[in-house]
C-alpha positions in Angstrom: 79.8 56.5 90.2 79.0 57.4 93.6 82.2 55.9 95.5 83.9 57.7 92.5 82.7 61.5 93.6 82.9 60.6 97.4 87.0 59.6 96.6 87.0 63.1 95.1 85.0 65.6 97.4 87.5 63.7 100.0 90.7 65.0 97.6 89.2 68.5 97.6 89.0 68.7 101.3 92.5 67.2 102.1 94.2 69.4 99.2 92.3 72.3 100.9 93.5 71.9 104.5 97.4 71.0 103.2 97.5 74.0 100.8 100.2 77.3 102.2 98.7 80.3 104.1 96.5 82.5 102.5 96.1 80.2 99.4 92.5 80.0 100.0 92.2 83.7 101.2 90.6 86.4 99.2 92.9 88.8 97.2 93.4 91.1 99.8 95.8 91.3 103.0 95.0 91.7 106.3 96.0 93.6 108.9 94.6 93.9 112.1 94.0 97.0 114.3 92.7 96.6 117.8 92.5 100.0 120.2 90.3 101.4 122.8 87.4 103.1 120.9 84.8 103.5 123.8 84.9 104.1 127.3 86.4 103.8 130.0 89.3 103.0 127.5 91.3 106.1 126.1 89.0 106.4 123.1 90.7 109.4 122.2 93.8 108.3 121.3 92.1 104.9 120.1 90.2 107.1 117.1 93.8 109.2 116.7 95.4 105.4 115.6 92.2 104.1 113.9 93.0 107.2 111.7 96.6 107.3 111.4 96.2 103.3 110.4 93.2 104.4 108.0 96.1 107.5 106.4 98.8 104.7 105.7 96.3 102.0 104.6 94.9 104.5 101.8 98.5 105.4 100.6 99.9 102.3 100.5 96.5 100.7 98.3 96.8 104.0 96.2 99.9 103.1 95.3 99.3 99.1 94.1 99.3 98.3 97.7 101.2 95.3 98.6 102.6 91.9 96.5 99.6 93.7 94.2 96.9 92.8 96.6 95.2 95.2 98.3 95.4 96.1 102.0 92.2 95.8 104.3 91.9 97.0 107.9 90.0 94.9 110.9 89.2 96.5 113.1 88.4 95.7 117.1 87.6 97.4 120.0 89.7 96.2 123.4 87.4 99.2 125.4 90.7 99.5 128.0 89.7 96.4 129.1 92.3 93.5 129.2 89.1 91.3 129.0 88.1 92.2 126.1 91.1 92.6 124.4 91.6 89.1 124.8 88.3 88.0 122.8 88.9 90.9 120.6 92.0 89.3 119.4 90.8 86.4 119.0 88.3 87.0 117.1 90.9 89.2 114.8 92.8 86.4 114.6 91.4 83.4 114.8 90.4 83.2 111.0 94.3 82.9 110.4 94.4 85.6 107.5 95.6 88.7 109.7 99.6 89.0 109.1 100.0 91.4 111.9 98.5 93.6 114.2 99.2 97.1 115.7 97.1 100.2 117.2 97.4 98.7 120.8 97.1 101.0 123.1 97.1 100.8 126.8 99.5 98.3 128.1 97.6 96.0 130.8 95.0 95.3 128.0 98.4 94.1 125.8 99.8 92.1 128.1 97.1 89.9 127.8 96.4 90.0 124.4 100.6 89.0 123.9 99.8 85.6 125.3 97.3 85.4 122.4 99.4 86.7 119.6 102.1 85.0 120.6 100.0 81.5 121.2 99.0 81.9 117.4 102.2 83.3 115.7 101.1 86.9 114.9 103.5 89.5 114.8 102.1 92.0 117.5 103.6 95.9 116.8 103.4 98.2 119.9 103.9 102.0 119.7 102.9 103.4 123.0 102.5 100.9 124.9 105.2 101.4 127.6 105.2 98.4 130.1 108.5 97.1 130.3 107.0 93.3 130.6 105.7 93.6 127.1 109.2 93.2 125.1 110.9 92.1 128.2 109.2 88.5 128.1 111.1 88.1 125.0 108.7 86.7 123.0 109.6 86.4 119.3 106.3 87.9 117.9 106.1 91.0 120.1 107.8 94.5 118.5 108.2 97.8 119.7 109.1 100.9 118.0 107.7 103.3 120.7 109.6 103.9 123.9 108.8 101.9 127.4 108.4 102.8 130.9 112.2 102.1 132.3 113.5 104.2 128.8 111.5 107.0 129.6 112.3 107.2 133.1 115.4 107.2 132.9 115.6 109.7 130.4 113.0 112.5 132.4 115.4 112.1 136.2 118.2 113.9 134.2 115.8 116.6 133.3 115.0 116.6 137.1 118.8 116.0 138.8 119.7 119.3 136.8 116.7 121.6 138.3 117.6 120.6 141.4 114.6 118.8 142.4 114.9 116.9 145.5 111.5 115.5 146.4 109.1 114.2 144.3 106.1 112.7 144.0 104.5 110.3 141.9 100.3 109.6 141.7 99.6 107.1 139.0 96.9 104.1 138.2 97.1 100.7 139.3 98.0 99.5 136.0 100.4 97.8 133.7 101.6 101.3 133.0 101.0 103.6 135.8 102.3 100.7 138.2 105.6 100.2 135.8 106.5 103.6 135.3 106.5 104.6 139.4 108.6 101.7 139.9 110.7 102.6 137.0 111.0 106.4 138.1 111.4 105.8 141.6 114.7 103.1 140.7 116.3 106.2 138.8 115.0 108.7 141.3 116.2 107.7 144.1 119.6 106.2 142.8 120.4 110.4 142.3 119.2 111.2 145.5 115.9 112.5 144.9 113.2 111.9 147.2 110.2 110.2 145.9 106.2 109.8 147.1 104.4 107.5 145.3 100.4 107.4 145.6 98.2 104.3 143.7 94.6 105.3 142.2 92.4 102.7 141.1 93.1 103.4 136.7 89.0 104.7 136.5 88.8 106.8 139.6 87.7 110.4 139.1 88.2 111.9 142.2 91.4 112.0 143.2 90.9 114.1 146.6 91.9 111.8 149.2 95.2 111.4 147.5 95.7 114.7 147.0 95.6 115.3 150.2 98.0 112.9 151.2 100.8 114.1 149.1 99.5 117.6 150.1 100.2 116.3 154.1 103.8 115.1 153.1 106.7 116.5 154.4 109.2 117.4 153.1 106.6 118.9 150.4 106.6 117.7 146.9 107.9 120.0 144.3 106.7 118.2 141.4 103.7 116.1 140.9 105.0 113.4 138.1 101.5 112.1 136.7 101.0 108.2 135.7 97.6 107.5 133.7 96.3 107.3 130.3 92.2 107.5 131.6 90.0 110.0 132.4 92.0 111.3 135.7 94.9 112.8 134.0 92.7 115.9 133.3 91.1 115.5 137.1 94.2 115.4 138.5 95.7 118.5 137.5 92.5 120.6 138.6 91.9 119.2 141.5 95.5 119.8 142.7 94.9 123.3 142.2 91.6 123.3 144.2 93.3 121.6 146.8 95.9 123.9 147.2 99.2 121.5 146.8 99.7 123.5 143.2 101.1 125.5 142.3 103.5 125.5 144.8 103.9 122.0 143.8 104.5 121.7 139.5 102.8 119.7 137.7 104.2 117.2 135.2 102.9 114.7 132.9 103.6 111.7 131.7 103.1 112.1 128.2 101.7 114.5 125.9 97.9 114.7 126.8 97.7 118.1 127.2 97.0 118.6 123.6 93.3 117.6 123.6 91.0 119.8 124.0 89.8 118.3 127.6 93.2 119.2 129.3 91.9 123.2 128.6 87.8 122.4 129.4 89.0 120.3 132.6 91.9 122.7 133.9 91.6 125.5 132.9 94.1 128.4 133.2 95.4 125.9 136.0 97.1 124.1 133.2 99.7 127.1 132.1 103.1 126.3 133.5 102.3 122.4 133.4 105.4 120.5 132.5 104.7 117.9 129.4 107.9 114.9 128.5 107.4 114.8 125.4 109.4 112.9 122.3 108.3 115.0 119.2 109.5 119.0 119.4 110.0 121.9 117.0 113.8 121.1 117.7 113.4 117.0 116.5 114.6 116.7 113.0 111.5 114.8 111.2 113.1 112.4 108.3 111.3 112.8 104.7 108.8 110.1 105.7 107.6 112.0 108.6 107.3 115.4 107.2 105.1 113.7 104.2 103.3 111.9 107.5 102.7 115.3 109.0 101.3 117.2 106.0 98.8 114.1 104.8 97.5 113.9 108.4 97.1 117.5 109.2 95.5 117.7 105.4 93.0 114.5 106.1 92.3 115.2 109.5 92.6 119.5 110.3 95.5 118.7 113.7 98.5 118.1 113.4 99.5 114.5 114.7 100.5 113.8 118.2 104.2 111.9 118.6 102.4 108.5 118.8 100.7 108.2 115.4 104.0 108.8 114.0 105.5 105.3 115.6 102.2 103.9 114.1 102.4 105.5 110.7 105.9 103.9 110.8 104.8 100.3 112.3 102.6 100.4 109.3 105.0 100.9 107.1 107.1 98.6 108.7 104.9 95.8 108.1 104.4 96.8 104.6 108.2 96.3 103.7 108.6 93.4 105.9 105.3 91.7 104.1 107.6 93.0 100.0 110.9 91.2 101.8 109.4 88.1 103.2 107.2 88.3 100.0 104.4 86.8 101.7 102.1 88.0 103.8 102.0 84.7 105.9 102.2 85.7 109.7 105.2 83.6 110.7 107.3 85.3 107.3 106.5 88.4 108.2 107.4 88.0 111.8 110.9 86.4 110.8 111.3 89.3 108.6 111.0 92.1 110.8 113.9 90.6 112.5 116.2 92.1 109.9 114.0 95.4 109.3 116.6 98.9 108.3 113.5 101.4 107.4 114.4 104.8 107.0 110.9 106.2 109.3 109.3 109.4 109.8 111.8 110.4 112.7 114.6 107.8 112.7 116.2 104.8 111.3 114.4 102.1 112.5 115.6 98.7 113.3 114.9 96.2 115.9 117.7 95.4 118.4 118.3 92.3 121.4 120.1 93.0 124.2 118.2 91.2 127.0 116.0 92.9 129.8 113.4 95.2 127.7 115.3 95.8 125.2 114.4 92.9 123.1 112.8 93.5 119.6 112.5 97.0 120.7 113.9 100.0 118.5 116.1 102.2 120.5 116.2 106.4 118.5 113.7 108.2 120.9 114.7 111.8 122.0 112.9 112.5 125.1 111.6 116.7 126.0 110.6 118.3 128.7 108.4 120.9 127.4 106.4 124.1 129.4 103.0 125.6 128.6 103.3 129.2 129.2 100.3 130.8 127.3 96.3 129.6 128.4 95.4 127.7 125.3 98.3 127.7 124.1 99.1 125.0 120.7 101.4 122.2 121.1 103.6 123.6 119.0 104.4 126.5 120.8 105.3 125.7 124.6 108.6 126.5 125.2 111.4 123.4 125.3 112.9 123.8 128.3 114.7 120.6 128.3 117.4 119.5 126.4 
């Protein structure tokens, strides 16, 4: 009897090991969201990322979930640090029951996390991580709905040439995003005959006096200062540029729409008027029905309109749900295979993933860039003047 009982236990144990993915899992589908939720990371954007994913999941669950199963979020904080992000990704994926990950933010963190996601065979979707290398590595498990550095630079330079600028400066954080963006902008701008001064700084720096004075001493003087950072220096640089006399003669230009955060006006004050803001949203951007719905739902739930990157992230959650439905499985490898055939009516366009080589790999290319100008103190982003195109 003992021998018979032992054989039964062994048989059951072996059965557990060979059952297909998810067979022993709870009746839920797990979606991972990893974002910076604490300093020194860009936790304000991280909070918006989590809110966006929570809203999307609430809506899906209110409609019965996916494949009759409720979606459950598994959250992790990467603190804007690659090492922390890698540990968070490993912990999140190790149980083997997460279908995909979204919400990643800092490029330097995402570059490190990509190796984990690829090794473990779990799709990783990027909504505003800009480093070309993230898709240029041609991983089968990395997908990007948002834009990337060289694409953004190629869309910005026509504005600079149209305005007749001959000399610009770019001050950038020494991260995957900052360095990658600066390199892309230099290449595109110099090809059009624009002189570019590039000045790096440590990502977590708050006093940029040496860098700004270095740029101020250049001859010929820069006509525009492009700021490439996602850390708190994005508020300090415009203020210090005015204090040190570089601005307003040299115009201040962001690389993304961080001027929407209240901290911008608190730190920069009235010197923020005149700032140029490249943005993928605009009153001229036609939202698809899903975009109108998301804008209304987000505003009602959180009391403010969503930034453009939240639209891309919302799209990604819905695309994962769509892929699970088409795959008829929450197995990450089957979900990943289904992502290749994505054709989804998203918030701002029909999303498909292209593969043309270089960074255009599992990449959506339907972005539109607008350049806006802040014309009044504490102006709402919806009232910025669209000066290009």
